[in-house]
C-alpha positions in Angstrom: 0.0 0.0 0.0 2.7 2.5 1.0 4.8 2.0 -2.2 1.7 2.5 -4.4 1.0 5.8 -2.6 4.5 6.9 -3.0 4.4 6.1 -6.7 1.2 8.1 -7.1 2.8 11.0 -5.3 5.7 10.9 -7.6 3.5 10.8 -10.6 1.5 13.8 -9.4 4.7 15.8 -8.8 5.9 15.0 -12.3 2.6 16.1 -13.8 2.7 19.3 -11.9 6.2 20.1 -13.1 5.2 19.3 -16.6 2.2 21.7 -16.3 4.4 24.4 -14.9 6.9 24.0 -17.8 4.0 24.1 -20.3 2.7 27.3 -18.7 6.2 28.9 -18.8 6.5 28.0 -22.4 3.1 29.5 -23.2 4.1 32.6 -21.3 7.3 32.9 -23.3 5.3 32.4 -26.6 2.8 35.1 -25.6 5.5 37.5 -24.6 7.3 36.9 -27.9 4.1 37.4 -29.9 3.3 40.6 -28.0 6.9 41.9 -28.6 6.5 41.2 -32.3 3.2 43.0 -32.2 4.8 46.0 -30.5 7.6 46.0 -33.1 5.0 46.0 -35.9 3.2 48.9 -34.3 6.4 50.9 -34.0 7.2 50.2 -37.6 3.7 51.4 -38.5 4.2 54.6 -36.5 7.5 55.1 -38.4 5.8 54.6 -41.7 3.1 57.1 -40.8 5.7 59.6 -39.9 7.6 59.0 -43.1 4.3 59.4 -45.0 3.7 62.7 -43.3 7.1 63.9 -44.2 6.6 62.9 -47.8 3.3 64.6 -47.9 4.9 67.8 -46.6 7.6 67.6 -49.2 5.1 67.0 -52.0 3.0 70.0 -50.9 6.1 72.2 -50.9 7.1 71.0 -54.3 3.6 71.7 -55.7 3.7 75.2 -54.2 7.1 75.9 -55.8 5.9 74.6 -59.1 2.8 76.9 -59.0 4.9 79.9 -58.0 7.3 79.2 -60.9 4.5 78.9 -63.4 2.9 82.1 -62.2 6.2 83.9 -62.4 6.8 82.6 -66.0 3.3 83.7 -67.0 3.8 87.1 -65.5 7.2 87.5 -67.2 5.7 86.6 -70.6 2.8 88.9 -70.2 5.1 91.7 -69.2 7.3 91.1 -72.3 4.3 91.1 -74.5 3.0 94.3 -73.0 6.4 95.9 -73.4 6.6 94.9 -77.1 3.1 96.3 -77.7 4.0 99.5 -76.0 7.2 99.8 -78.0 5.2 99.3 -81.2 2.7 101.9 -80.2 5.5 104.4 -79.4 7.2 103.8 -82.7 3.9 104.4 -84.6 3.3 107.6 -82.7 6.8 108.9 -83.4 6.4 108.2 -87.1 3.1 109.9 -87.1 4.5 113.0 -85.4 7.4 113.1 -87.9 5.1 113.0 -90.9 2.9 115.7 -89.4 6.0 117.9 -88.8 7.2 117.4 -92.4 3.8 118.3 -93.8 3.5 121.4 -91.7 7.0 122.5 -92.8 6.1 122.0 -96.5 2.9 124.0 -96.0 4.7 126.8 -94.4 7.3 126.9 -97.1 4.7 127.0 -99.8 2.8 129.7 -98.1 5.9 131.9 -97.5 7.1 131.8 -101.0 6.5 135.1 -102.9 4.8 135.3 -106.3 7.8 136.7 -108.1 10.0 133.9 -106.9 7.3 131.5 -108.1 7.3 133.2 -111.5 11.1 133.0 -111.7 11.0 129.4 -110.8 8.4 128.8 -113.5 10.6 130.6 -116.1 13.6 128.6 -115.0 11.6 125.3 -115.2 10.4 126.2 -118.7 13.9 127.0 -119.8 15.1 123.7 -118.3 12.4 121.8 -120.0 13.1 123.5 -123.4 16.8 123.0 -123.1 16.9 119.5 -121.7 13.9 117.7 -123.0 15.1 114.1 -122.5 16.3 114.8 -119.0 12.9 114.9 -117.3 12.1 111.5 -118.8 15.2 110.1 -117.3 14.5 111.8 -114.0 11.0 110.5 -114.1 12.2 107.0 -114.6 14.7 107.3 -111.8 12.0 108.7 -109.5 9.7 105.9 -110.4 12.4 103.3 -109.6 13.2 105.0 -106.4 9.6 105.1 -105.4 9.1 101.5 -106.2 12.2 100.6 -104.1 10.8 102.7 -101.2 7.5 101.1 -101.6 9.0 97.6 -101.3 11.1 98.6 -98.4 8.1 100.1 -96.6 6.2 96.9 -97.3 9.0 94.8 -95.8 9.2 97.1 -92.9 5.5 96.9 -92.3 5.3 93.1 -92.8 8.2 92.3 -90.4 6.5 93.8 -87.3 3.3 92.0 -88.3 5.1 88.7 -88.6 6.8 89.4 -85.3 3.4 90.1 -83.7 1.9 87.0 -85.2 4.8 84.9 -83.9 4.4 86.5 -80.5 0.7 85.7 -80.5 1.3 82.2 -81.5 3.9 81.8 -78.8 1.5 83.3 -76.3 -1.2 80.9 -77.4 1.2 78.0 -77.1 2.3 79.1 -73.7 -1.3 79.5 -72.5 -2.1 76.0 -73.7 1.0 74.6 -72.0 0.0 76.4 -68.8 -3.5 75.0 -69.0 -2.1 71.5 -69.5 0.3 72.0 -66.6 -2.5 73.2 -64.4 -4.6 70.2 -65.4 -1.7 67.8 -64.7 -1.1 69.4 -61.4 -4.7 69.1 -60.4 -4.8 65.5 -61.5 -1.6 64.8 -59.6 -3.0 66.5 -56.5 -6.2 64.5 -56.8 -4.3 61.2 -57.2 -2.1 62.0 -54.2 -5.1 62.8 -52.0 -6.9 59.7 -53.1 -3.8 57.6 -52.5 -3.4 59.1 -49.0 -7.1 58.5 -48.2 -6.8 54.9 -49.4 -3.6 54.4 -47.4 -5.3 55.7 -44.3 -8.3 53.5 -44.8 -6.0 50.5 -45.3 -4.2 51.3 -42.1 -7.5 51.6 -40.3 -8.7 48.3 -41.7 -5.4 46.7 -40.6 -5.8 48.1 -37.2 -9.4 47.1 -36.9 -8.8 43.5 -35.8 -6.4 44.7 -33.1 -8.3 47.7 -31.9 -12.0 47.7 -32.9 -13.3 51.0 -34.1 -16.6 50.3 -32.5 -14.9 51.0 -29.1 -12.5 53.8 -29.9 -13.7 57.0 -31.5 -15.7 55.8 -34.5 -18.0 58.8 -34.7 -15.1 61.2 -34.6 -13.3 59.4 -37.4 -16.5 59.3 -39.5 -17.1 63.0 -38.9 -13.6 63.9 -39.9 -13.8 61.8 -43.0 -17.1 63.4 -43.9 -15.7 66.9 -43.3 -12.7 66.1 -45.4 -14.9 64.9 -48.3 -17.2 68.0 -48.1 -14.3 70.4 -48.0 -12.6 68.7 -50.9 -15.8 68.9 -52.9 -16.3 72.6 -52.1 -12.7 73.4 -53.0 -12.9 71.5 -56.2 -16.0 73.3 -57.2 -14.3 76.6 -56.5 -11.4 75.5 -58.6 -13.6 74.6 -61.4 -15.3 78.0 -61.3 -12.0 79.8 -61.3 -10.8 77.7 -64.2 -13.9 78.5 -66.1 -13.5 82.2 -65.5 -9.9 81.9 -66.5 -10.9 80.2 -69.8 -13.5 82.9 -70.5 -10.9 85.6 -69.9 -8.5 83.8 -72.1 -11.1 83.6 -74.9 -11.7 87.3 -74.5 -8.0 88.0 -74.6 -7.7 86.0 -77.8 -10.7 87.8 -79.4 -9.1 91.1 -78.5 -5.8 90.0 -80.0 -7.6 89.0 -83.2 -9.2 92.4 -83.3 -5.9 94.0 -82.8 -4.5 92.0 -85.7 -7.4 93.0 -87.9 -6.8 96.7 -87.0 -3.1 96.3 -87.7 -3.9 94.8 -91.1 -6.3 97.6 -91.8 -3.6 100.1 -90.8 -1.2 98.3 -93.2 -3.8 98.5 -96.0 -4.3 102.2 -95.3 -0.6 102.8 -95.4 -0.3 100.9 -98.7 -3.1 103.0 -100.1 -1.4 106.1 -98.9 1.8 105.1 -100.6 0.0 104.3 -103.8 -1.7 107.7 -103.6 1.6 109.3 -103.1 3.1 107.6 -106.1 0.1 108.5 -108.2 0.4 112.1 -107.1 4.0 112.2 -107.8 3.4 110.8 -111.2 0.7 113.4 -111.8 3.0 116.1 -110.6 5.8 114.9 -112.9 3.4 114.8 -115.8 1.9 118.2 -115.1 5.2 119.9 -114.8 5.3 120.2 -118.5 1.7 121.2 -119.0 0.5 123.4 -116.1 1.9 126.6 -114.7 3.6 126.6 -111.4 0.7 128.2 -109.4 -1.7 125.5 -110.4 0.9 123.0 -109.4 1.3 124.6 -106.1 -2.4 124.5 -105.6 -2.4 120.8 -106.4 0.4 120.2 -104.0 -1.6 122.0 -101.3 -4.6 119.8 -102.0 -2.4 116.7 -101.9 -1.0 117.9 -98.6 -4.5 118.3 -97.2 -5.3 114.8 -98.3 -2.3 113.6 -96.6 -3.3 115.4 -93.5 -6.7 113.7 -93.6 -5.0 110.4 -94.0 -2.8 111.1 -91.1 -5.7 112.0 -89.0 -7.3 108.7 -89.9 -4.1 107.0 -88.9 -4.2 108.9 -85.6 -7.7 107.7 -85.0 -6.6 104.1 -85.7 -3.7 104.5 -83.4 -6.0 105.7 -80.7 -8.2 102.7 -81.2 -5.2 100.5 -81.0 -4.2 102.2 -77.8 -7.6 101.7 -76.3 -7.4 98.0 -77.3 -4.1 97.8 -75.7 -5.4 99.2 -72.5 -8.3 96.8 -72.6 -5.7 94.0 -73.1 -3.8 95.3 -70.1 -7.0 95.3 -68.0 -7.8 91.8 -69.1 -4.2 90.7 -68.3 -4.5 92.2 -64.9 -7.7 90.4 -64.4 -6.1 87.2 -65.5 -3.3 87.8 -63.1 -5.7 88.4 -60.3 -7.6 85.3 -61.1 -4.4 83.3 -61.2 -3.4 84.7 -57.9 -6.8 83.8 -56.5 -6.4 80.3 -57.9 -3.0 80.0 -56.4 -4.4 81.2 -53.0 -7.2 78.7 -53.3 -4.8 75.9 -54.1 -2.7 76.9 -51.2 -5.7 76.8 -48.9 -6.7 73.5 -50.3 -3.3 72.1 -49.8 -3.1 73.5 -46.3 -6.5 72.1 -45.5 -5.6 68.7 -46.8 -2.4 68.8 -44.8 -4.3 69.7 -41.6 -6.9 67.0 -42.2 -4.2 64.4 -42.9 -2.3 65.5 -39.9 -5.5 65.1 -37.8 -6.0 61.7 -39.2 -2.4 60.7 -38.6 -2.7 62.0 -35.1 -5.8 60.0 -34.6 -4.0 56.9 -35.9 -1.1 57.6 -33.6 -3.6 57.9 -30.7 -5.2 54.6 -31.7 -1.8 53.0 -31.9 -0.9 54.3 -28.5 -4.1 53.1 -27.1 -3.4 49.7 -28.7 0.1 49.6 -27.3 -1.3 50.5 -23.8 -3.9 47.8 -24.1 -1.3 45.3 -25.2 0.9 46.3 -22.2 -2.1 45.9 -19.9 -2.8 42.5 -21.4 0.8 41.5 -21.0 0.7 42.6 -17.3 -2.6 40.7 -16.8 -1.2 37.6 -18.4 1.9 37.8 -16.2 -0.2 38.3 -13.1 -2.5 35.4 -14.1 0.4 33.1 -14.7 2.0 34.1 -11.4 -1.3 33.4 -9.6 -1.5 30.1 -11.4 2.0 29.2 -10.3 1.2 30.2 -6.8 -2.0 28.1 -6.9 0.1 25.2 -8.2 2.5 25.6 -5.4 -0.3 25.7 -2.9 -1.8 22.6 -4.4 1.6 20.9 -4.3 1.9 21.9 -0.6 -1.6 20.6 0.1 -0.9 17.4 -1.7 2.3 17.0 0.4 0.4 17.7 3.6 -2.2 15.2 2.6 0.4 12.6 1.9 2.0 13.3 5.3 -1.4 12.9 6.9 -1.9 9.6 5.0 1.4 8.4 6.2 0.6 9.3 9.7 -2.7 7.5 9.4 -0.9 4.5 8.1 1.5 4.6 10.9 -1.3 4.9 13.4 -3.0 2.0 11.8 0.2 -0.1 11.9 0.6 0.8 15.6 -3.0 -0.2 16.3 -2.4 -3.4 14.5 0.7 -4.1 16.6 -1.2 -3.3 19.8 -3.9 -5.7 18.6 -1.3 -8.4 18.0 0.3 -7.7 21.4 -3.1 -8.0 23.0 -3.8 -11.2 21.2 -0.5 -12.6 22.3 -1.2 -11.6 25.8 -4.6 -13.2 25.6 -2.9 -16.4 24.3 -0.3 -16.3 27.1 -3.1 -15.8 29.6 -5.0 -18.7 28.1 -1.9 -20.8 28.2 -1.4 -19.8 31.7 -5.0 -20.7 32.5 -4.6 -24.0 30.8 -1.4 -24.7 32.7 -3.1 -23.6 35.9 -6.0 -25.8 35.2 -3.7 -28.7 34.4 -1.8 -28.1 37.6 -5.0 -28.0 39.6 -6.1 -31.1 38.0 -2.9 -32.8 38.7 -2.9 -31.6 42.2 -6.4 -32.7 42.8 -5.7 -36.1 41.2 -2.7 -36.5 43.4 -4.5 -35.3 46.5 -7.5 -37.6 46.1 -5.4 -40.5 45.0 
């Protein structure tokens, strides 16, 4: 009996040690898993911080690109305005020179006396009579010179027009490129925002099994996301409105530029007509030198000068119209600049707002991660406490089992002592019985001997 109990006790001790070892192994595994989870959370925090830094760098780059584009646009507009103003100043200077020359001719003709005119007439008649073929040669020379001058003037007039057309084409190309760049920037910005939102949603979905959103700030996150979407929609609508206004102003600018080209072409046609009239008048003067007297010729010259004055007045009016159109162009360009500045400010506000919202979301994620880390630490502490309590309970059970075994052993010893006492009593009874038997026999023998 006793060896069996000892064997059972040894088996129980072995089982308890195995259980303690298993619990220790489980505790180590749990601690390792929790440490890995903490490391993963720390890596996630680092990734969020890196994402935030990349977002800030991207916003700064976008702002720099927008500023550079605006500066380029302003420089091109200023160059165009300077060129237009230079052309206007040149035309005004030419107009003033022509007016001064005509006024000087008129004054000279008015100040000449009649006798000098008669003498000039006689001298011209003598020259014509003496040198008859010379006027024809001079006439041919004058015609050739006038043709050369006409060609040169045409070239001089066509070159600025070509330059202006080239500048307009360059301006249109630059405007198209700017619109394309703005579109690409907006698309890039939208893609970045969508990617960031998707990344944040993925992070939230990854964190959802570890830290359920139903227990930690779900309404706040939903409200923040709704606000983000609403603000994005509003800002995108404002951007679309500004872009539409910008396109309208660009169309108006192009229309005004086309009107300016038409006016320049009309001015060129008028100048050509004026040159043709001058040539015709010179030819008429050369033909009438041989036929009419000098006084009539002077009257004709005066009439021609008056016609030239009228033409110059028309040119003045055209130049004034061109100046008005240039002023309108300046106003439109200023409006465009203001719209671009407003667009830039709106984009900056949009970027800042997105940055703030993303920062808020990242801070919320960081808070969630911190709460998760705190919860994991609390779970680790609780697991350690539970394991320690289990170990203490096992130790107590072991001590109780030992006490029970000792009690059993004591009971066994008592039982053995009782058995020994019983045996001793039995032996005493047997001895007494034997003594009684001996006494009886002795009495019997004595009696037999006595009676015999």
